[in-house]
Structure formats: structure tokens, C-alpha cells
N, C-alpha and C positions, 0 to 999 in steps of 0.2 A: 267146170263147175268147181265153184271157190271151196275148197280145204275149208271144214270146222275146225276154230279155234278152240282150243278146252283152258287158256289161260284168265277167258273172262268169266262170268255167270249171264246165264242167259239175260237180255236187254228188251223192256218191253217199253218202247217211245210213243208218249203222249202226243195226241196232236189232236189242234182242232177248237174245241172248249167254246163254255158258254159268254162269248165275249164276242164285243165289235172287232177283233184283230183275228174272230176265228180262220180267215179264208189267206192270214200269213200266216197262220201255226201249219194251215196243211201241206204247206207250201216248205216249210222248214222241217214238220216232222217227216212228211215221207224224202225228203233229202235226205236227210240223219242217216234213216234206217236203212235205206239204201246203200250211203256211204259203207255205214258198218255190217251191213249182210254179204256185203261185195267183199270186205277184212276178213270174212271168216264168221262172224259172228254170228249167234243163232239170235234173230231177232223180230217179237210181236208188235205191231202199227195197232194202239188201242186208240181209237176215235170218240172224243166226246161230241156229243152235238149240242145244241144249242140251248137245249133243255137240260144241260146236266146228265143225261143218259151214257151211255159206255155201249160202245162196240167193240169186238174183237175183227180188224177187216183180214181178210184172206193173207194165207203165207205167201211171204213174197210179194207182197201188192206196189206198185209201182204207179205215181203221179200220173206221170205221163204227158199229156197237151193236157189234160181235165182242166176246165174250170171249177172254181172252187163252190162252183154250186151244184157240183155233181156229188159234193159232201154232204147236201141238204138230201137225200136218200141214201146212209149207209148202205140198208137191204139190196139197193138194187146195185151195191157195187161189190155186194157177196158177203158182207158183213154179217157176223151172230151179234143178238141183242136186240132190244136192249137190256141193258144190266144195270140194277141202280147202282148209286157210289158203295154199299156198305157190301152188296154183294162181288164189286168188284172188288175192291179191297181184301175182303176177305181170299177169293181166288186168287187174285196175285200171291197175301200172307201163307196162303195153302201150299204155292207151289214149291215143287222141291228139284231143286235147290231154288230159291227163293231170288228173284231177276230184281236185278240192280233198276229201278225206271231214269230211263234218262225223259226229261220234260223239256217238250217244245211247246206248253203252252203262251200266249202270249195275254196279256192282258189282265182283267179280274178273275178271279178265282185260280189261274194258273200260276202267276205272276206275284202274287200278292202276299203270299203266305198260305194260303185255303190251301191249296193241296199238297201244298207242302207240309202242313200239322195233319191233314190226313195220313198222308205216308209216315209221319212222325208218328203217330202211336199205332199205324198198324205194324212199326220195326224195321221198313224197309231201305233199302240205300235209294238214294236219290242223286241226282245233281245239281248243280248249280249252290244260291245263297241258301241259308232258312230260315226260319219262319218269320224272325224282327227283320233279318234284313233286306228281306224280299218285300216284307209292307211299307220297309223304309222307301226300299228302291222302286217300291209302285209310285208314293206317295212324294208330289214332289216340292209341296207346302212343306210336309216334314223335314227330307230333306234336304231342301236349302236351309233349313232353321240350325240344322245341326252342323250344315258345312259353314254357315255365315258364323255359328256361335266358336269357330274352331278355325277362325281368320282366312276361311279358304275365300276367294273370287268369285262373286256370286252378283246377277246385274237382279237389280230392285226389284221386287216383286211384293202383291198385295193379292187378298183370296177374297170371293164373294162365296157364299151357304146359299145351297137354295133355299133354305127356310129364309133366310134373310131377305132375298129376291121376292120370293111369291108372298111375304109380307109388306114389305116397300118397296118397288123398282126405284121410285125417285134415289131414296135415302141411298142404295146402291147405286147409282149413276152419277149420285152424289161424289161418291167415296170415290170412286174411275177419277171422273173429275177433277178431284183434288189431287189424286195419287199421280194424276198425268202430266201436270206445270204445263210447260207453254209447249210440249213437241204431244199433240192428238193420239199417236200412233201408238197403239196398246196389242200384245200379243193375249191372246184370251182364249182358253184350254180347258179339257177335264184333268182335276190338279191327279187323278187318278186311272191313269190310261195313256196308250202307247201311240206309235205310227201315226202319228198326227191327227187319230181321227178327231171329229168337234173340235178343231182346235182354227181361228182367225186372227188376221192379222185385221184388226181394228181401225180404220186409215182416220178415220173422225169420229165425232162424239157419237154421231146421228148412226155410226155401226154397233155402237158396242152392246145397244139391247137382241140386235139379233142373233151378236156372238156368244152372249150368255146363255138365250136362249137352245141355242144349237150346244153348248156345252154342258148343260143342264140335263140334256139327252141322257148323256151315254155317265152321268158322276154328278152327287149332289154336292161337290163342292170344286167351284173354279179356281184358278190360280191364273194372275194377270201377270207380265210381265210389263218392263220399259220396250222397248222398238230399239234394238238397235242397228241402225242399216248400214249395211255394205260390210256387216259383218263374213267371215269364212266360218263355214261347217265344218270342224274338225271331229275326227273320232279317235280312242285308243283302244286296245283290245286289250284285256286283264287276262291273267289265267292263275289261278293258286288259291292254295286254303292260307298258308301262311309265308312270311315273308322266306325267301326271296321271293317275289310276284315275277310272273312273265308278264314285261310290256310290252305292247309293240303298235306302231304306229309312230306320229300322229296319221291317217290317212284325210281323207279331205273327199268333202260333196259339194259339188257344183249342181243347185236345183235348175233345172227346169222353170223352175215358177217363181213368184217372187218370195216365197217363203220353201221348206223344204214339206211338202204335204204330201198328203196319204199320194196323191198321183203322180209327184214327183215323184217318191220313193220306190215307187211299185210300178210302175210305168214303163216296160224295155227302151231302154234309149232315150230318155226324157231330159234324166240328168246324167250327169257324168260322174265318176269318181275315182279316184287315185289310192291307191295301198301307202303310196311315201308322199305325201306333201310338199309344198316349195317351204323350209323354215330354215333361217339361220339355226345351229346346230343348240344350241344358247335355250331358246326360245322352245325345240324341241325335247329335252331333256328337262325343261322344266315343266312344261303339260305332261310329261311321262310320271318327276315326280309326284304333278298334283294329280293325277288320274288314281297313282296308288292309295296318297292322301283320303281322296273322295273314297275310296272302296275300302280302303280299312276302318274310316270313319263310323261307316253305317252296318259293319261286323260283316261285308261280302264273300262269299267261299266260291270254291268252283271257278267262276268267270263273270265278265259283264260286259260291255262297251261304256268309255264315259265318256259322253258329248261335250266340245266346247264352242263356244261363241270366240271369235279373235277378230280383231278389229284393230289394226296399226300396231301398236306395244303393249295393245292390254288384250289380256286372256280373261274368260269367266268362265266359269262349272256350269254347261247347261243342264243335264240328267245324267243319273247310270241306268241302265237296263240291264237289269240281270237277269233276262232271257233275250239277250238281244236276237234279230233273225238269222235264219240258215239258210236264204236264199239267192239264188243266181248273182242277184248285186249287192249283197250284201258284203259289209265292208267285215262285220266280223273275225269271220271264219277265215278272209283271207288278208289279216294283217298279219298273222302270225309266221305267214311265211317266211318273212325276213328270218326269222327265227328256226328256216329248216322243218317249216310245221305245216303239209297242207292241210285237206279241208278235213281228210280220214285223222289225220294225224292228231287234229285239233279234235274233233270228236272222241278220238282214242283219252285224251287228254284229260278230257270232261268225266269219263268214265271214271279213271285214273283216281281223279282229287274224291270223284263222290264213294268209289268205296274207301278211298284212306279215312277221308273224314270218317266214313261209317262206322268204321275200326276202330278208331281213336273215341267214337260216343258208346260204345257195348255196353247195355245197361246191364245195371247187376240188379237180380230180382232177391227182392226184400222180403224176409220173414219177419212174424210178429216179434221176434226176438231184437230185430232191429228198429225197432221202434221205442219214440224216447218215452215212454209208460211210466 
């Protein structure tokens, strides 16, 4: 039995969530919880179901080989609940000592600033980016506008809103035709989602309508990017609140499909990954600098994965993921091994950064005398 450590407060890992990335989050969250428990920390796992209700999983819960569908019935796993958001926050904030919350939720609600705002309001320490950086990290349209404005390299893109699509499909398709120019291939995806859910490579103009329909199943905003044929998918891990930041990689993904879609990401053996991409040293250092710049540009704290597309000598920022996957095939928690950090050490470092930030933001309670009356 692992000896209990007292140098960390209790940890509550949030997993699941009301998003299309629910199943991936379950894999990430249970892996994080197991690693922290085996390191001697006191850990509770809280599952958020698709309706946004909170369930406390049994102590020492392990996912083992359960499929994602097993978590559709939390009570069947021995979980207690359901508990509303308000009651769950009261329970967490009222605990003595209060826990640090490790957010392992992917996608809307968990990664877009929503749960971060709830935890801020409750006065709880939590991992990763704050409210604004989380929202910007989730919104690919907004982050690219910021990066482009700072002169960072991004692929040309345009966006289509669901309201415009519903009002006049022909006009929206005409917009994409004008944007595409000579190469009809376009990447069409929800602007505020991850894991390649709802993403389509439209090879011809005839495929764009179905691609937009699919994107709008998951979001009210779609981002459309020019397709960069024969590009390499490279990723960089970043850890830190303030400079100097820990920057690791780049690693590389060789997709088993035409692009790195959901199946290529999460089907074991379908894609290949390397924690150290074969690159000239100057290119490697430039990518690390760009990753730091992209991270700081939107105010990220804690940790993130910065994704790139690289073709020949051209390097483009693809997106930033402020809660990247912690699955067995995820590059984010494995690339820091070059700095001596294994999976557990990465999780502990993320907790350290959460506690550091929380301590620096201790809120002073105001009195009537403090008001400018």
C-alpha cells in the first residue's frame, strides 16, 4: 500500500462532462487519478454526466478495460449522486481542508472557461488556464485572430455562423468558393471543440454542405481553413505559469487516416507517434519559441499543448489545447520525459502550478470602508 503524502492537499479529479469529448475525458481523468493515488495523494474522482450532473465515483475507482459507454450509468459503477452544480461546489468549497481540483474535462463546459469560472467563484484552486485563456484556447477563431495580429504564422481561415447557414446556404457556400480559390480542398470543423469531432476534409465543393451540417451539430460557429497537403502534424508540450516556461518536443503524429481524425487519434495502433520529431535543430528551437509565444499570447497558465502543421520550411500554428489528452497514446504527458518528467511527475507539476497560482491570487475581503463612496 502506498504511504499517504501530506505535502499536497486532497485532489478532486473532474472527468466526463457534457461534451462530445466525454469518453476521451474519462480516459484522461481516470489515468490522472490513478497516477496521483499511486504517488500517495488523497484523490477523489467526480464524473460529470452528459446532463451536467455530478457523481462521486467510489474510492480507488479504476477504469481498467471499461468502454466509455460504461460511464453512461454512473450508479452502476457505484457512484453516489447525482448532485447539481451548485450542491457539488458547496461540497467542494466546504471541505476541510479544501481540495485542489484537477480539471480533466475536454471540450465545452470543461475547457472553455465555464467550469473555471465556477471554481473561481467558489474560491477553489484548480489546474490549468484561467477563465479568459480557457475561452480563447477553446475558440479557434478568436485565438487565430490574436496570433495573426501578433505576426505569428497561421493558415488562412474564414468562419461561418450557424445563423448565416440557416438563413442562406447558397450565400455561405459562395463565401467558401471565393475563399477556396484554385484548390477546392478545405478543412471544416466546429470552432469550439476538440478531438477532431465534427471535422471534415472537404475535397470538392460538393462535400462542403454536408461538412457544415456536421460541424453545426456540435457548435454554432464553424472555422474553415485551407488544406495544407502533405503537412506534418507536430506537437509541443508547455508547462508553467510565468517565464521561464518548460517547453518539450516537438513530437510528431503520423496519422493512420488522410488527416488526424477522431478514429486516427484514439484507435490503438492506427496512428504512430514519436516524442521527438526528426527536425533540424534550428527548426526545433523556432517551434519552441512559437509555442511559448502562442501560449503567452492568450494568457495560458499551468499547461497546454501547442499543435503545428509543418511543410518543407513553412511552420504554421494549428491550435492550442489548454486541457490536452492524458490517454495512453497522448503525446502531451510523454514529451516532458526529455526533461526528466514521467506521467506522474507531469501531473504533480501541474498541481504545483495550480497551487502556486492560487496562492498568488489570494482574494482580500472588502469592507464597506474600502468602497469609493
